[in-house]
C-alpha positions as CSV (number, residue, x, y, z in Angstrom):
1,M,155.9,152.6,133.7
2,A,156.0,153.7,129.9
3,R,156.2,151.3,127.0
4,V,156.2,151.9,123.2
5,E,152.8,151.0,122.1
6,H,153.6,150.7,118.4
7,V,155.7,152.1,115.5
8,A,154.2,153.4,112.4
9,V,155.4,153.5,108.7
10,W,154.1,155.1,105.6
11,T,153.9,152.8,102.6
12,G,152.6,153.1,99.2
13,D,151.3,149.6,99.1
14,I,149.7,148.3,102.3
15,D,148.9,144.8,100.9
16,R,152.4,144.3,99.8
17,L,154.0,145.3,103.3
18,R,151.6,143.6,105.3
19,D,152.0,140.3,103.3
20,F,155.8,140.5,103.9
21,Y,155.5,140.7,107.9
22,V,152.7,138.3,108.0
23,R,154.8,135.7,105.7
24,F,158.4,136.2,107.2
25,F,157.7,137.1,110.7
26,G,154.4,135.6,111.6
27,A,152.5,139.0,112.1
28,R,148.8,139.0,112.7
29,A,147.1,141.8,110.7
30,G,144.1,143.5,112.0
31,G,141.5,144.7,109.8
32,P,141.9,147.7,107.6
33,Y,141.0,151.2,108.9
34,R,139.9,153.7,106.1
35,N,139.1,157.3,106.4
36,P,137.9,158.5,103.0
37,A,137.8,162.1,104.0
38,H,141.5,162.2,104.7
39,A,142.4,159.4,101.9
40,F,144.0,157.6,104.6
41,E,144.2,153.8,105.2
42,S,146.0,151.6,108.2
43,C,146.7,148.2,109.3
44,F,148.1,147.1,112.3
45,L,150.4,144.0,112.6
46,E,150.9,142.5,116.0
47,F,153.9,140.2,116.6
48,D,154.4,137.5,119.4
49,G,154.9,139.5,122.7
50,G,152.5,142.4,121.8
51,A,154.6,144.6,119.7
52,R,152.8,146.4,117.0
53,L,153.5,147.9,113.6
54,E,151.2,150.3,112.1
55,I,151.4,150.4,108.3
56,M,149.7,153.5,106.7
57,C,148.9,155.0,103.3
58,T,147.7,158.4,102.2
59,G,146.5,160.2,99.1
60,Q,146.9,163.4,100.7
61,L,150.7,163.8,101.4
62,E,153.7,163.9,99.2
63,L,156.0,161.6,101.0
64,A,159.7,162.0,100.8
65,E,161.4,159.2,98.9
66,A,164.8,157.8,100.1
67,A,166.9,155.2,98.5
68,P,166.2,151.7,99.7
69,G,168.1,150.9,103.0
70,A,169.3,154.5,103.3
71,Q,170.6,155.7,106.5
72,R,169.1,159.0,107.6
73,R,168.4,160.9,110.8
74,G,165.4,159.5,112.8
75,L,164.2,155.8,113.1
76,T,166.7,153.7,111.2
77,H,165.5,150.2,111.6
78,L,163.4,147.7,113.1
79,A,164.9,144.9,115.0
80,I,162.9,141.6,115.2
81,A,164.2,138.7,117.4
82,V,163.6,135.4,115.6
83,G,164.7,133.0,118.4
84,S,168.1,131.6,117.4
85,E,171.2,132.0,115.2
86,D,170.1,129.0,113.0
87,R,166.6,131.0,112.5
88,V,168.5,134.3,111.6
89,D,170.6,132.3,109.0
90,A,167.5,130.5,107.5
91,L,165.1,133.4,107.6
92,T,167.9,135.5,105.9
93,R,168.3,133.1,102.9
94,E,164.4,132.7,102.8
95,I,164.0,136.5,102.4
96,A,166.8,136.7,100.0
97,A,165.4,133.8,97.8
98,A,162.2,135.7,97.7
99,G,163.9,138.6,96.0
100,H,164.2,140.9,98.9
101,R,167.6,142.6,99.3
102,V,170.2,141.5,102.2
103,L,172.3,144.3,103.5
104,D,174.5,142.4,105.9
105,E,174.8,138.8,105.9
106,P,174.4,136.9,109.5
107,R,177.4,137.8,111.6
108,R,178.3,138.5,115.3
109,T,178.7,142.1,115.8
110,G,181.1,144.0,118.1
111,D,178.3,144.5,120.8
112,G,177.7,140.8,121.0
113,Y,174.4,140.6,118.7
114,Y,174.1,137.8,116.2
115,E,172.2,139.6,113.3
116,S,171.5,140.2,109.6
117,V,170.1,143.0,107.9
118,V,167.4,142.9,105.2
119,L,165.2,145.3,103.5
120,D,161.3,145.0,103.4
121,P,159.6,145.7,100.1
122,D,159.6,149.6,101.0
123,G,163.6,149.6,101.7
124,N,163.1,149.8,105.4
125,R,166.0,148.2,107.3
126,I,165.0,145.1,109.3
127,E,167.6,143.8,111.7
128,L,166.9,140.0,112.3
129,T,168.5,139.1,115.6
130,V,168.2,136.3,118.2
């Protein structure tokens, strides 16, 4: 049976992005991987349940910029289950108080999810759900 092993995102600041996911979601950060020949650096973040996010930085590519939270073709958000509706509410407030943008306040969606949507420091959409 196939399973998603990890999802990777480019960033301009590995430390900033790593610290966000560690602080708000309890991710465990692995050690950095550096390949100077390719001006590449990465770090894996592991979440409870085994899901992993690889954050990567490079000096060799000119990465396309998008407006924070922009909807575009391809991967559009990362959904993180935080355990309860109360935790969705509290974490949304905590992330906002730390200066990060909230796109959608906590609410029940038409398909029955209780969620909010926030942006990580790079403008990636993070769906907080139960």
